[in-house]
N, C-alpha and C positions, 0 to 999 in steps of 0.2 A: 503494499499500500504506500502511495507516494506521501510525502510531507504534506502537500497542499490537501490531498483528500483527508488525511489524519485531522488536520486543523479543521477542516470543514465539519467532521464528523463529531470532533470535541465541541466545536461551537453548536452543532445541533442538539448535543446531549445536554449542554449548558442551558440552552434556550428552554428545552423541555423541563429542566430542573429549576429554573429560575423564569417563570413567565412573566411578561410585563404586561400591565393593565393599561387600558385606555377607557376614558369616559367620553361617549359621542356628544356630551353636552356642549363641547366647544363648536359643533356643527348643528346647533339647535334650530336653524332656519330649515334644516332637512327633516324629513319625518324620522322618527326613531329607527325604523326599519333600515331606512337609507344611512342613517348615521352609524349604526352598528355596522353595516356592510362596509362602509368607507373605512373605519379604522381597522377592520379585520382585514381588507385589501391592502391597507399600508404595511401590515405585519404584525399587528399586536395580537397577543395571545389570548387574554382574558378582558372581560368587559365589566366596568362599573357603571351604574345608572344613576341619573339624577332623579330625584323623587318629582320634580316638576314636570318631567316628560312623561309621567306615568298616568295622567289623569284619565286617559282612555282605558286604562287597565284597572278598572274599578272593582273587579271581583277576583276571588282566588282563581276561578277557572281561567280567566283571561291572562293572569299573571303566569299560571302554570303554562299555558300555550306560548306566552312569551319566552319563558325559560326553555321549553322544548325547541322553539324556533331557532334561539341561539346555539343550542346544542347541536342542531341540524346543521348549522354552519361549520362545525367543528370547534366551537368555543364553549365558554360557559360563563354565566353571570356570577361574580364573586363578591360584589358589594353594592350597597345602596347609599348614595350621598345624601344625607338629610340634615347638613349643617345650615345654620342660619334660617330656621323655619320660623312661621309665625307664632307656633305653639311654644317655642322655648328661644327667649332673647336674654333674660337674665333672671335670677333668682334673688329676692330680698330676704326670704325667710321661708318658714314651713308652709305657709299659705300658698306659696307659689308652685309647690312641687306638683300638685295634683294634675294641672293642665299639662304641664312638661311630660310627665310620666305617661299620661293617656296618650300624647303624640308618640313618644318613643316606642311605647308598646305597640301602636298601629303601624309604625315603620318596621319593627322589628317582625311583625307578622307579615308585611310586604316582602320583607327581604327572604323570610322562610319560603314564602310561596314562590319566589324567583330561583331558589336554590342557592342564595348567596351565603357567604361566611360572615359578613360583617355589616354594620351600619356605622357610617361615619356621620359624627355630629360635632357640637362643639361644647365648651364648658361654661358658656354664658359670657355675656358682654360685661366689661369692666365698668363699673359705675365710678367715675372719677370723685364724685361727691361723697361716696360711701365711707372712705377713710379706712386706714388698716385695722382698725378694731372691728369693723362690721365685715370687711373682706375676709379676716382671718377667723371670725366667729360665726354669726348666724349665716352668712353667705356661703362660707366654706362647709358649714354643717349641712345646710341645705342641698347644696351640690353633691356631696358625698351621699347623703340619703337618696337623692334622685337616682345617681348612677349605681348605688347598692341595689336598688329595687329594680332598675332597669335590667342590670346584669342578671339578677336572679330570675327575671322573666325570660332573658334571652337564652341563658344556658341550656335548658332542656330543649330549646328548639335549634341549637348549634349556632347561635349567633353572638357574635362578638360586639362590643361597643367601643369605637375608636373615636377619640376627640381629636379633631383637627383645629390646632391652635391657630388663631389669627391675630393680627396687630392689635385689634381692638377687644380682645377676650382675656380672661383672667390668666390663662396658662402661660402668658409672656413672662410672668413672674415664674421662672423656672423652679424655684424652690417650692412655691405654692403648688405647682403641677406635680411636682414629685411627691409631695406630702399629701395631695388628693389621691394620687394613684396608690400610694402604699396604703393609705387609710382604708381605700375600698378593698384592696386585697383580692379581687376577683381574677381568675384566670382568664375571663373572657373580657377584661378591660385593658386598654392600652392607648398609646399616643401616636398620632400621625406626625411625622416631621415633615414640614414643607419649607424648604429653603426661602422661597420668597417671603412667606408670612414671617419667619424668624428674622430674616435679614432686615426687613422693614421695620420691625418692633426692635430688634437688637442689632444694629448694624456693625457693632464691634464685638458681639457675642454670640452670633449665629453658630459658629463652630464649637465653641465651648458648650453650647447648650447640647449638643450631641453627647458629649462626654458625661455632662452631668445627668442627662435623662438615661443614657445607657439601655439597659434591657427593657426599659418601658417603652422604647420605640418599636412599634409592631409594623408600621407601613412608612414608607417614603413617597411623597409626591416630588419627583425629580424635576428640577427646573432652574433656571438662572433669574436673576432679578436686577432692577437698578437700585435696589435698597431704598426707593422712595414710593413707587406705585404699590398700593396695598394689594391690589387683587391682579395686577399685570404680570403674568408668569410668562418669562423669557425663555425661548429655547436656549439650550446649552452654548455657551461663547458669545451670546448676544447681550448679556448683562455684565456686571462686574463681579460676581461672586467667585471665590475660590473653589472651584467645582473639584480641583483635586483633593483639596483640603476637606471637603465634605466627604468625599468617597474615602478618603484615608481615615477620618474620624469614624465613619460608619465601619470600616473594616476593624478599627481599634476596638470597638465595642462588640465586635463578633454578630454584628447585625445579621439576622437570618429571616426577616420578615419580608413582606410583599413590596414590590416596586411598581409605581405608576408614573408614567410621564405626564405632566401637568402643563398645558399651554393656555390655560384659561385667559381669554381677553387679548391674546397676542393676535394682531390683525392678520398676519401671514399664517393662517391657521394650518393648512395642509403642509406647508414647508416645515413649520414648527413641529407637527406631528411626525413628520418623516425624519427630520435631523436630530429630533429628540431621541427618538427610537434608535437611530443609528448610534448615537453617542452612548446611551446606556447599554445598548447591546454589547458595544465594544468593550465598555468597562467591565461588564459582567463577565464576558469571555476571558477578559485579562484576569479577573479574579480567580476564574476556574482554572486557568493555565498555572497561575501561582500556587494555587492549593495542590494541584497535581504535582508540580515539581517538589514542593514541600513533602508530600507524602512520598515520593519516590527517594528523596534524600534520607527519609527516615527509616527506610527499609533496610 
């Protein structure tokens, strides 16, 4: 077998072992069906869906048919994006838990119908007027209670709850986020690391946040950023982030979770989807080659 063929087969094995997720929400002017087909044609492996695109799938039977349709295309739905929903913006105390919990439970049921593994949400908007005493007291306690109950509901359904920190949410205080994760202590609770969100909130601390969060990171929304635009996710190389530093930090914490390319709001959407996938695929193939060499040396 030639060296070139061996490399291609090694890359194929790594792609199978490390699937890359796409969310067709960036192509939301298309029908959901066409958006799914587009990202799969570009080369993505798995699908995350945005709850806002599922209004037509209002019954369990229809959601199961959507799940089966994606499987028929050779893929699977792995996640439901439900961050920044009307039912959950912020919690001031115990009285606010009920509506948020009802919404999370409904989204957990939707994710289960779709055959997904996780619901991505967030941990609540930061109230600048609340002050440290309230943020670390009743707001923290209410947030912990909300996710403890949501995780208990999701666990028997095989659904994880992953919080996607945004520049305007409570988790940009990384110590607060670590404390929340550890206080909940549920195996189906984790953190999504989005370099754009962390770099806008912590322009000098987005790399350090990876080391501090460590094993709590379960998913990465890989992208670049200008460190200014809150929701504008640049493709790799088009922003100013230290992408090799991000990848190195994730290697350092032995990250083994899921990977998604995020190019939300970048105007050259198809180019971003293609270049982001190529960049991340090459990085993951490089990781696999390094691991193989390390294993060979240890024998």
